[in-house]
Structures are given as structure tokens and as C-alpha cells.
C-alpha positions in Angstrom: 85.1 -39.4 111.5 82.9 -38.7 108.6 83.2 -35.5 106.7 80.0 -34.0 108.0 81.3 -33.9 111.6 84.8 -32.6 111.1 85.8 -29.1 111.9 87.4 -27.9 108.5 88.8 -24.5 108.6 88.4 -23.9 112.3 91.9 -25.2 113.2 93.2 -21.7 114.0 90.4 -20.6 116.0 90.5 -23.8 118.1 94.2 -23.4 118.6 93.9 -19.9 119.8 91.1 -20.6 122.1 92.7 -23.7 123.6 95.9 -21.8 124.4 94.0 -18.9 125.7 91.7 -20.7 128.1 94.5 -22.8 129.4 97.0 -19.9 129.7 98.6 -19.1 133.0 96.1 -16.2 133.2 92.8 -17.6 131.7 91.7 -15.8 128.6 87.9 -15.6 128.1 86.2 -15.4 124.7 83.0 -14.3 122.9 82.3 -16.5 120.0 80.1 -14.5 117.6 78.3 -15.9 114.5 74.9 -16.1 113.0 72.4 -18.9 113.4 73.3 -22.3 111.9 76.9 -21.3 111.3 78.1 -24.1 113.7 78.7 -22.3 117.1 76.8 -24.9 119.1 78.8 -27.7 117.3 82.0 -25.9 118.0 81.2 -25.6 121.8 80.2 -29.3 122.0 83.5 -30.1 120.2 85.4 -28.1 122.9 83.6 -30.0 125.6 83.7 -33.6 124.2 86.0 -36.2 125.8 87.9 -36.5 122.5 88.0 -32.8 121.7 90.9 -30.4 121.9 90.6 -29.7 125.6 90.2 -33.2 127.0 91.2 -35.7 124.2 94.5 -37.5 124.3 95.0 -36.9 120.6 95.4 -33.2 121.3 97.6 -33.5 124.3 100.7 -32.3 122.6 98.8 -29.1 121.4 97.8 -28.1 125.0 100.2 -26.1 127.3 102.6 -28.4 129.2 100.7 -27.8 132.5 97.5 -29.3 130.9 98.8 -32.0 128.5 96.9 -34.3 130.8 93.2 -33.6 130.1 92.3 -34.9 133.5 93.4 -31.5 135.0 90.7 -29.6 133.0 87.1 -29.4 134.1 84.9 -28.4 131.0 81.2 -27.5 131.8 78.8 -26.7 128.9 75.6 -24.7 129.6 72.7 -24.0 127.2 71.2 -20.6 128.3 68.1 -21.4 126.4 67.2 -24.3 128.5 64.3 -23.7 130.9 66.3 -24.4 134.1 68.8 -21.9 133.1 66.0 -19.2 132.5 64.7 -19.8 136.1 67.9 -19.0 137.9 70.9 -18.8 135.6 73.7 -18.7 138.3 72.0 -21.6 140.2 71.9 -23.6 137.1 75.6 -22.8 136.3 76.5 -23.8 139.9 74.7 -27.1 139.8 76.2 -28.1 136.5 79.8 -27.1 137.6 79.3 -29.1 140.8 78.0 -32.1 138.9 81.1 -32.0 136.5 83.6 -31.6 139.4 82.0 -34.5 141.4 82.1 -36.6 138.3 85.8 -35.9 137.8 86.4 -37.3 141.4 88.0 -33.9 142.4 87.9 -33.5 146.3 86.7 -30.0 147.4 85.4 -28.6 150.6 81.8 -28.7 149.6 80.5 -27.8 153.1 82.5 -24.5 153.0 81.3 -24.0 149.3 77.6 -24.4 150.2 78.0 -22.2 153.2 78.7 -19.1 150.8 76.0 -16.6 150.6 75.4 -16.6 146.9 75.8 -19.0 143.9 78.1 -16.5 142.4 80.4 -16.8 145.4 80.2 -20.7 145.3 81.2 -20.7 141.7 84.0 -18.5 142.5 85.2 -20.6 145.3 85.1 -23.8 143.2 87.1 -22.1 140.5 89.6 -20.9 143.1 90.0 -24.3 144.8 90.6 -26.0 141.4 93.3 -23.4 140.6 95.0 -24.0 143.8 95.1 -27.7 142.8 96.7 -26.7 139.4 93.5 -27.5 137.6 91.5 -25.3 135.3 87.7 -24.7 135.1 86.4 -23.8 131.6 82.7 -22.6 131.3 81.1 -22.7 127.9 77.8 -20.9 127.5 75.8 -21.5 124.4 72.8 -19.2 123.3 74.3 -16.5 125.6 72.2 -13.8 123.7 69.1 -14.8 125.9 71.0 -13.7 129.1 71.4 -10.2 127.6 68.0 -9.9 125.9 66.0 -11.1 128.9 68.4 -9.5 131.5 68.7 -12.6 133.5 71.9 -11.2 135.0 71.7 -8.1 137.3 74.4 -5.6 137.3 75.2 -6.5 140.9 75.6 -10.2 139.9 77.7 -9.2 136.9 80.1 -7.2 139.4 80.0 -10.2 141.8 81.0 -12.5 139.1 84.0 -10.3 137.9 86.6 -12.2 140.0 85.7 -15.3 138.1 87.8 -14.3 135.1 91.0 -14.4 137.3 90.3 -18.1 138.2 88.6 -19.7 135.2 88.0 -19.3 131.7 84.7 -18.2 130.1 83.5 -18.9 126.4 80.1 -17.5 125.5 78.4 -17.9 122.2 76.1 -15.2 120.7 74.7 -14.2 117.4 75.6 -10.7 117.7 78.5 -8.9 119.3 77.8 -8.2 123.0 77.8 -4.3 122.6 75.0 -4.9 120.0 72.9 -6.7 122.5 73.5 -4.3 125.5 76.2 -1.7 125.4 76.2 -1.0 129.0 76.2 -4.5 130.2 79.0 -5.4 127.6 81.1 -2.6 129.1 81.0 -4.2 132.6 84.4 -5.6 133.8 83.2 -9.2 133.3 82.7 -9.0 129.6 85.0 -6.1 128.4 88.0 -8.4 128.8 86.8 -11.0 126.4 88.5 -11.5 123.1 85.9 -11.4 120.3 86.1 -14.3 117.7 83.8 -14.2 114.7 82.7 -17.7 113.4 81.4 -17.3 109.8 81.9 -18.8 106.4 84.8 -20.9 105.6 87.8 -19.9 103.5 87.6 -21.4 99.9 90.5 -23.8 100.6 88.9 -25.2 103.7 85.6 -25.6 101.9 87.2 -27.5 99.1 88.9 -29.8 101.4 85.5 -30.5 103.2 84.0 -31.2 99.8 86.9 -33.5 98.8 86.3 -35.4 102.1 83.2 -36.8 100.4 85.0 -38.3 97.5 85.8 -41.6 99.5 82.1 -42.2 99.5 80.8 -40.7 96.4 82.7 -41.4 93.0 82.9 -38.2 90.8 83.0 -35.7 93.6 86.6 -34.6 92.9 85.8 -33.4 89.4 82.7 -31.3 90.8 84.6 -29.8 93.7 84.7 -26.2 92.3 81.1 -26.3 91.4 80.0 -27.7 94.9 82.1 -25.1 96.7 80.3 -22.3 94.8 76.9 -23.8 95.5 77.4 -24.4 99.2 78.8 -20.9 99.5 81.5 -22.2 101.9 78.7 -22.2 104.6 79.2 -25.0 107.2 75.4 -25.9 107.4 75.3 -26.5 103.6 78.7 -28.4 103.6 77.5 -30.6 106.4 74.2 -31.3 104.4 76.0 -31.9 101.2 76.6 -35.6 102.3 73.0 -36.3 102.8 72.3 -34.6 99.3 75.0 -36.6 97.6 73.5 -39.7 98.9 69.9 -38.6 97.8 71.2 -37.8 94.3 73.1 -41.2 94.1 69.9 -43.1 94.9 68.1 -41.2 92.2 70.4 -42.1 89.5 69.2 -45.0 87.4 71.7 -47.7 87.3 74.1 -46.0 89.7 77.4 -45.0 88.7 79.6 -41.9 89.3 78.4 -38.3 89.8 79.0 -36.1 86.8 78.3 -32.7 85.5 74.9 -33.7 84.3 73.9 -34.3 87.9 74.7 -30.9 89.1 71.3 -29.4 88.4 69.8 -32.0 90.7 72.4 -31.4 93.3 71.6 -27.6 93.0 68.0 -28.3 93.4 68.4 -30.4 96.6 70.8 -27.7 98.0 68.2 -25.1 97.5 65.8 -27.0 99.4 68.1 -28.1 102.3 69.4 -24.5 102.4 65.9 -22.8 103.0 66.4 -22.9 106.7 69.6 -20.8 106.4 68.1 -18.6 103.7 64.8 -17.9 105.7 66.9 -17.2 108.8 69.2 -14.7 106.9 66.2 -13.1 105.2 64.5 -12.5 108.7 67.8 -11.1 110.0 68.1 -8.6 107.1 64.7 -7.2 108.2 65.9 -6.7 111.8 69.5 -5.3 111.8 71.0 -3.9 115.0 70.2 -0.3 115.8 73.7 1.0 114.8 73.1 -0.1 111.1 70.9 2.1 109.0 68.3 0.0 107.2 68.4 2.0 104.0 72.1 1.1 103.6 71.2 -2.5 103.9 68.5 -2.0 101.2 71.0 -0.3 98.8 73.5 -3.0 99.3 71.1 -5.8 98.9 69.6 -4.3 95.6 73.0 -3.7 94.1 74.1 -7.3 94.7 70.9 -8.6 93.3 71.8 -7.0 90.1 75.3 -8.6 90.2 78.6 -8.4 91.9 79.1 -5.0 93.8 82.6 -3.6 92.8 84.9 -3.2 95.6 85.2 0.5 95.1 81.5 1.2 94.9 80.9 0.9 98.8 80.5 4.3 100.4 81.9 5.1 103.7 78.4 5.4 104.9 77.6 1.8 103.6 80.8 0.2 105.1 79.2 -0.6 108.5 76.2 -2.3 106.9 78.6 -4.2 104.5 80.7 -5.5 107.6 77.6 -6.6 109.3 76.5 -8.5 106.1 79.8 -10.3 106.0 79.7 -11.0 109.8 76.3 -12.5 109.2 77.7 -14.9 106.7 75.6 -13.5 104.0 78.2 -11.9 101.7 81.7 -12.7 100.5 84.3 -10.8 98.7 85.1 -12.6 95.3 88.1 -11.5 93.3 87.6 -13.6 90.0 87.5 -12.0 86.6 84.1 -10.5 85.8 82.7 -11.8 89.1 85.0 -9.5 91.3 83.2 -7.6 94.0 80.9 -8.3 96.9 78.3 -10.8 96.3 75.8 -13.2 98.3 77.7 -16.2 99.5 75.9 -18.5 97.1 73.8 -18.0 94.0 71.1 -20.1 95.7 70.6 -17.5 98.3 70.6 -14.7 95.8 67.8 -16.4 94.0 65.8 -17.0 97.1 66.3 -13.3 98.1 65.2 -12.0 94.8 61.9 -13.9 95.2 61.4 -12.6 98.8 62.6 -9.1 98.7 60.1 -7.4 96.4 57.0 -6.5 98.3 58.1 -8.1 101.6 61.1 -6.1 102.6 60.8 -2.3 103.1 63.9 -1.6 104.9 64.0 2.0 104.6 60.6 2.2 106.4 60.9 -0.4 109.2 57.7 -1.1 111.1 57.0 0.7 114.2 56.5 -1.5 117.1 53.1 -1.5 118.9 53.0 0.3 122.3 54.3 -1.7 125.0 51.8 -3.5 127.2 51.7 -2.5 130.9 53.9 -4.7 133.2 50.9 -5.8 135.1 49.3 -7.2 132.0 52.4 -9.2 130.9 52.8 -10.5 134.4 50.0 -13.1 133.9 52.0 -14.7 131.0 55.1 -16.8 131.1 58.2 -15.5 129.8 57.8 -17.4 126.4 54.2 -16.3 126.0 55.0 -12.7 126.9 57.7 -12.6 124.4 55.4 -14.1 121.8 52.8 -11.7 122.4 55.2 -8.7 122.2 56.3 -10.0 118.8 52.8 -10.4 117.5 51.9 -6.9 118.5 55.0 -5.4 117.0 53.9 -7.2 113.7 50.1 -6.7 114.1 47.9 -7.8 111.0 50.9 -9.4 109.3 51.1 -13.2 108.6 53.9 -14.6 110.6 55.3 -18.0 109.7 56.2 -20.8 112.3 59.7 -20.6 111.1 60.0 -16.9 111.6 58.5 -17.3 115.3 61.2 -20.0 115.9 63.9 -17.9 114.6 62.9 -14.6 116.2 61.2 -15.4 119.5 62.6 -18.7 120.4 66.0 -18.0 118.8 65.9 -21.8 117.6 65.1 -22.1 113.9 65.7 -25.8 114.0 63.3 -26.6 116.7 60.1 -28.5 116.3 57.0 -26.6 115.0 55.0 -28.2 117.8 56.8 -25.7 120.3 55.1 -22.8 118.4 51.7 -24.6 118.2 51.6 -25.3 121.9 52.7 -21.9 123.0 50.0 -20.2 120.8 47.4 -22.6 122.0 48.1 -21.5 125.6 48.3 -17.9 124.6 45.0 -17.9 122.8 43.3 -19.4 125.9 44.7 -16.6 128.0 43.8 -13.9 125.6 40.1 -15.2 125.5 39.9 -15.0 129.2 41.2 -11.4 129.6 38.6 -9.0 131.0 39.9 -6.1 128.7 40.6 -7.9 125.2 43.8 -7.3 123.7 43.3 -9.1 120.4 43.1 -12.4 118.7 45.5 -14.8 116.9 44.1 -16.1 113.7 45.4 -19.0 111.5 46.3 -18.4 107.9 46.3 -21.9 106.6 49.7 -22.9 105.0 51.1 -19.6 105.8 51.2 -19.0 109.6 49.5 -16.8 112.1 48.2 -13.4 112.2 47.7 -11.2 115.3 44.5 -9.0 115.0 44.4 -6.1 117.7 41.1 -5.8 119.7 40.3 -2.5 118.1 40.8 -4.0 114.6 38.9 -7.1 115.2 35.9 -5.4 116.6 
């Protein structure tokens, strides 16, 4: 397995989750981490045939009752898929049904189908599997959308509560569930979950990952410390490092080993590859959760742009904001000579942030959202178009980049720009046909789009 695909530094989390979901009383988990930190790859790894839940290589690490991976049914669901948005519980039921049938497990499907709701059908499958000493594990990626769009009603949540007694549930979100919806997170279905944060790697794990490239790239071992610092121990940058080292080697005239003289070029390419992470983090800084005071974020960011923030310089009032920055994989605690203190995870992000912060980030005075449109007006749009329109109205007269829309509206910063272009094309057509104009979407060539309210465009 190549270095870019291994899960360095996640061994403890994998062990705890595997033991938990396969315990006599199944344990459920909430996997929390910012975009691009590797949550989706982590869930795919858990669900893969050669992964820790099903693979023969890991049989000895699983509880005795489940050493045979054939006794485990793993179902992976992406809550951001269109079919999941249409009817989440039906989509989950169909995916579980397909997995169980593929595994060749015999169940009373007639009785299961006779149940009144999909929630009951899922529960009955999980109960039947447990009676056969099997375990159903449900992995739900992009679970934020369920909370944000309220795809689960409270009565459905209550109906699903018995599931935690029969199966294991692992959900992946960008924020803790209580930040997404405090009331729903307090429901019996979710308040029993063990919260696990997935963020930056520890220095030793990052170094091991860097050294794994040494087999393919001569000279990496001597540059390991510098490469760990530049990647900031971020899984996305460490995964991209292999591609960057290949680029650099091909640029070196005459070939040869990588040396200190090539670090400026590696740095340059890392800064370019890392723009997706940096842009996503910057946008997140502009929209902290309601419990975090923006002025505290502003003070901390400005302090760290000037250098490492001493450990003793953080006030009690700023501690919640600092914890949030750490959980968002933006800040590390470094104890190393004159650099001791809190600082941004890589100097590349600090440089990017210094360029973007001035004039664009006014955290102490966040934008007030535009008044909500009447439900009757939004009903004529699809969910995506309605969400896009709400976002444009909340940022009226501002230039919004395609990358920002993918990150904030679609929650998919790595998706194709065509997704935005097509949605805006459809939204424009509908806005033009409205009897009472709301506004217009303008192009700002090379920068993005601007929504101009009707009263401003008149």
C-alpha cells in the first residue's frame, strides 16, 4: 500500500472504534473533524473488504465473537447523495437490505416488509442479525446535512432509538452534534454516542508518513523535519506530498536526490496544493458556531499572525475559541525554543491568512443575514436552489467565489465547479420568471458571483 493511502496516526482511534462497535453491547460514535481532514477516507477504510472490520489481516484485533469478518455487515451511506436527501430512512433501509442480501444472510423479508415504517424495518433487520450472532454497523458520512436540513423528524428519531441496542452507528460531521442542533443532539438516539475528534496528526505519526515516501524518493529522510513542518501534520497535505515530490523530481535537471536546495520548490508546490485547505479554513473562520464569540477569534488570529502566542497569554474568555481552532485543525501547540506557544499548523497557512485577513475578515462585526424569504416563495425552488438563494441573500452585494459556494452551500469543497455553474444557471432562470423580482445574480469575471437585491438593482 502506498504512503498516500495508509492511515498513519489513526491506529488508536481505529482500535477503539472497532472494539466499540463490536462490543457485546454495540457502541455508537460521532466522528468530528473539519473538511479534508480524512473523515470520508476513514469511513471508507472501515467499510472496505480489507479494512479493520472485515479484513482477514485484522481478525486477531477484533473481539473473539467477530474474528470472522463474515459475521459483520457494514453499510456505508453518504447523506449528501440526492437519494438520501429525498427520503433518508428509506435510502438507509435499501442500502442495508442490499448489503444483507449480498452477504447471503437469510431473513424473513416478508415480515420485514410488512412493518409500517422504514425505521421499524431497519430495527427488525438489526434484531434478526443479532439473533444470528451477527453485527450490523451503519456508517453515515456527511451527517451534518441531516441536522442542517432537518431530514429526521423528532418522532422518527425517537422511533430509531432502539436501534442503538441492536446495531452500531458511526456518523461523521464537521462540527459536534450539539453545535448543529442542541435539542436534536440531546435526543436518546444521539446522546449515547462517543465523540471522537479527527484532526491533525501527532509529530511522530506525521514523520512516519513522510519517511514512507523515502522508498520512492531519495533524499527525503534528510528533509523529514522540514517536510513535517511544511505539511503541518495535516493528512490532506501529507497525502498530496507524494504527488508534489514527484513533480519536483521531474523538474530537477539531470534527476538525482532531493536536497535542501529543493525545499523552496517543495514549499511553493505545497502552498499551491494546500490552497483548498487554506481557503476552506478561512471561510470557516468567518462563520464560527454561535457559542464562539467572533471577537475572540479575531484577537487570537491577529496575535498568532504576529508570532507564536504564549501558552499563558490565552484568557479564560478566549479558551473556547482556542479549543475550536484546535478542533478545526488550524492551530497547534508547539513547545520548541523561541517558537513555543500556539501557532497556525503550517507557516503556509499563516502566510495565506495574512494575505486574506486584512480587509476581508471583520469578525467583530459579522454580516447580518438578509430577512428570510416567505416559505411560499422558497417552495418553488429545489432544496439546493433554495439553499443557494438563502446564502446569496445573506451575502448580498458581495463577490462569492465558486470555491466558497462549494464549501458553504454544498459542503463539498472538492466537488466540480460545474455543479455550481449549473445550479446558478437554473436559479437565474427562475429569478427572471418571478412576478415580484427578488434580485439578480451577476458574474464577476475571474472572481465569482454577486447577488444584487431587487431594490439595489433597480
